[in-house]
N, C-alpha and C positions, 0 to 999 in steps of 0.2 A: 660325267662331268658334273650334273648336278640333277636332283629329282625334286620335282614340285608340280603341285596342282595348281598354282597360281600362273596362267597363262600370260598374264601381260608382266610379270616378273620375268618369265622365262624368253618372252620376246626381248625386253631389254637387255637381260645378261647375253643373249645370243647376238644382239646388235654390237655390244660391248665387246665380247669375245671376236667377232669378225674384224672390227675395227683394229684391235690389238693383234691380231695375227695377219691381217691384210697389209698392213703400215708397219713394216719392221723400223725400229729406231735407227738413227744415224750409227750409233754406237755398234750395232749388230751389223749393219753394212760393212762399217770399218774392219770389223774383226773378221768378217767374210772376206773382203778384200785382201787382209793380212795373210790368211791361211790360203788362199788361192796363190798368192805370190810364192809361197813356201811350199806348195802343194807337192813337187818333185822330192823334196827332203823329207817332207812327214810321209809320203808314200814308200820311201825308200826305208825309213826307219822302220814303219809298220810291217812292210815286208819282211825285213830282216829278223824281227821279232817273231812273226809266224813261221818262217822258215826254220829257225833254230827251234821253236816249239814243237813244230810238227815232226822235226827229227827226233826229238826227246819223246815225244808220244809214239812215235814208230818203234823206237827203241824199247819202251816200256812195254807195248803190245807184242812185241816179240818175246820178250822176257816171260809173259804172263799169258801166253795164247792158250793154255788149258784152262783159263778162267774167264777170258775176254774175247770177243770178236768184233771185227769192225770192217767196213769197206774204207780205205783211206780216202778222205776227200780229194778231189782233184782241184777245188777252189774253194775259196772261203775258209774261215778259221773256226768253224763249228763242225762237230762230227756226232754220230751216234754211236754207242758202244754198248754191247750185248753182253751182259753179265751171264755166264754159263752155269753159275752155281745154283744152289737150291732156294736162295732169296729171290724175292721181285726187287726190282730196282728200288721200288719205296722203302722196302725192308733194308736194303743195302744203304740207301740215304740216310735212314735212321742211326744206323750203325756208323756210318761216316760222321754224321753229325756230332755223336757221343765223342768223337777224336777231332772234333773242331774242324772238320772238311765239310764244305757246302756242295752238294750235289743235288741236280735237279732232276727226277724220275720222269719216265716217259709220259706219266698223266699231265704233267704240266705243259706239254706241246702236243697234245693228241686230242682227237674227237673221241667222244665215248664210242663210236663202233670199233675205233682202233686200239683202243686201250688194252683190251684182253690179249691180242695179237703182239703187243709191245711192251708187255708187264717187265721185261728182262732187259730193257733198253734205259741207258740215262745218256744226258747230252754232256758233251765237253767243248768249251771254248778254250781255245789256245792263241789267240790274239793279243793277249795281254803280258806285260812284262814280268808281272808277278806268278805268272804260270809255272814255271820251274819248281818255284818254292811247294806250291800245291802238289804238283807231281810228285816230289820227293817225299810229301807227308803222304800222299796216297799209296807209295811204294811201300814207304813203310808199313802202312795200314795192311796192305797186301801179305807182306812179308809175317806181319803178326797173325794172320788170319789163314794163311794159304793150307796149314796141315788139317785145321778144322774143314775147311772148305772141301779139301780132297775126301776125308773121311765121309763127309756130308753126300757128295757127288757119288761115291762108291754104293752108299746106301741106297740111292735114287733108283 
């Protein structure tokens, strides 16, 4: 939050931060009430997005099971996928970035001891309405690279 050696300033800033978070504004309260009144509709919308996107992701994983492995999640809208190719998830992320696709490799979500075991994994979120467009771009990326990956996997 802040780094300082001035303990008096730190105390004053901490008090100010506490006041700001302990006493939400009336506008925040009203927004929260509005959301709670519409919570069923909001949840239904979000669950429909998640179910639709999960079905698309399941189809993608079935189409490219020679390159990727996962355990489909039973709850939530995030999963870990393992790339079976010869690149680490970090290297795959760099390659995807050059194609305009953002991907977070395992090291972004792991402690230092786990990273060695999880180099091939990356995280995928499928809870947003824009996910199908991203998945289409990822599918095209796989199509463009699958022959190269097959050759590298045979040499491995």
